[in-house]
N, C-alpha and C positions, 0 to 999 in steps of 0.2 A: 323188308323182312326183318323181324326182330330176332337177334341171336340170343338164345337163352344161355345163361351162365350155368355151367355144370358146377358141382361142388369143387372139382379140381380147379376150375377157372377162378372161382371166387377166392379160393385159398391163395392162388398165385397173385391175384390183384392185391389181396390183403398183405401178402409178403412184400410185394414191390412197394406198397404204400409205407409199410413199416420201415423198409430199407431207406426210403427217401427221407422219412422223418428222422431216423437215426443219423443219416448223413448231415442233415441240416443242424441237428442238435450238436453233432461233433464239430461241424464248421463254426457254429456259434461259440462253442466252448473254446475252440482254437483261437477265434478272433478275440474273445475275452481275455484269454491268456496272453495273446500278443499285446493287447491294449495294456494289460497289467504290467507286462515286461517293459513296454515303452514308457509307461508312467513312472515305473521304478527307475528306469534309465534317466528320465528327465529329472527326477529328484536327485539322483547321483550327480548329474551334470550341474544342477543348481548348487548342490553342496560343494562340489569341486570348484565351481566358480566363486563361491563365497570364500573358500579357503585361499584361492589364488588372489582374490581381491584384498583379503586381510593381509596376506604376505606382501602384496604390492604396497599397501598403505604403510606397513611396518618398515619396509625398505625406504619408502619416501620419507618417513619420519626420521629414520636413521641418517639418510642423506642430508636432510635439512639440519640435523644436529651436527654432523661432520662439517658441513658448509659453514655453519655459524661459528664453530670452533676454529676453523681455518681463517675466517674473517677476523676473529678475535685475536688470533696469533699474529696475523698480518698487521692489524692495527697496532698491536703492542710493539711489533718490530719497527714499524714506521715511527712510532713515538720515541722508541729507544734511539733510533738514528738521529732524531732531531734534538734529543736531550743534550745540553751542553756537557762536554767531557774533555778531559785532558789526560794524556799518558806521556810518560817520559820517553825521550828518544835521544840517545847520546850521539852526537855528531862524530864522524871519523877523525876530525881535527878541529881545533878552535878556529871559528870563522870570524872575520872582521865584523865588528858590530859597533857602529857609531853614527853620528849625524850624516845624512845624505846630502849631496849637492842639489841645489835647486829648491823650488818651493815644495813643501810637503803636500801629499795628496789629501784632498778633502775627505772627511769621514764617509760620505756616501760613495765616493770613488773607490775607497778602500773596501767598503762593504761589497761593492759589485765585483771587485777583483777576487775577494775571498770566496764569493759564490761561484766563481768560475775556476777556482784552483782545486787541484786534486789533493794537495798536501799543504796544510796550514800549520806553521810552527810559531811558537812564542819562545824567543831566546832571551837569556839574561846576560847583560853586558857590564863590563867594568869601565866602559867609556871608549875602549879600543877594540876589544875582542869579547867573545863569549867567556864567561867565567868558568875556569877549569873546575870540574867536579860537580857542576850544576847543569844537568842535562836540559835541553830544550823540551818544551811540552808541545805535543801534537794536539791541536784543538779541533774538536768536531762538534757538529750539531748547531743549533741556533744559539750561539754563545756571544754574539756581538749585537750591540745596540748603539744607535746614534744618539748622543747626548749633547748638552750644551758645551761640555768640555771637549768633546771629540768622539771618536769611535771607542766605546768602552767594552771591555770583556766582562760579561755578566754570568753569574750562576756557576762559575767554575771554581772549585776550591783549590787555591794555590798556596803553597807554603815554601819557605826557603830556610835552610838550616846552616848555621855558621860553623866555622868562621868564614865570613864572606863580606865583600863590599859591593853592593848593588848600585850601579850608577844609572842604569836605564834598561829599556826593553826594545827588542827588535822583532819585527813581524816579517816572517819569511814565507813566501808563497812558492811552492814547488822548488824550494832551495834558494830562491832569490830574495835578498833583502829589499823590501818595498817601503818600509817605514821604520823609523826609530824615534823613540820618545825618551828623553833624559828625565830622570826624576828631579824634582825641585831641589832635593838634597840627597847626597849619597846615603844609602841605608847600610849601616854597619851592624852586622849580626855576630855576636860573640860565639865562640866555640861551644857547641852543645845546645845552643838556644835555637828555637824555631820561631819564625815570624810568619804571620798570615799576610798574603799579598792580595787577598780578595778585595776587589773594588779599587785597586791601585793601578791597574793596567788601562791606560787610555792613550790612544794615538790621535 
């Protein structure tokens, strides 16, 4: 049996079809809006990631620069430590300074002892004691070299001002006299005059 649609039934079916179409259209529009929102969010995330990456790269470059500067300063400090140098150090009292008993140490033996010492001093003697008013010099850095003549002090500017009679040099390691070298002749420096001793110190 075929049911005939009355005008009211046809209107109802049409209304229901229209409702379904509107719902689908609304759902499609909602999905499109959500897709647009997700796309925009993706772009925002990509932009944020680019900013973070740029900041990371900038920090990495800054860290590299700081590291390079630190290494440069460290290298300069190490070179400064090795540079030959001398500074005056006045002893509390005049120490005995003259020839030692026994055979003098060989240059390489002295160099090895110097390398293991905490305090290296060059003292100026009159043949018996240190010269009053002429402070010992604390020697640091790579200041010693083995030569044909012996263990020579190199690269350290040394001067002495008169009046003074310089008979020889004493090498003291941690306060102990380990070597003495008399000059071939006593150096007499008149009052007010200054003599260079560079190249004159050899043990």
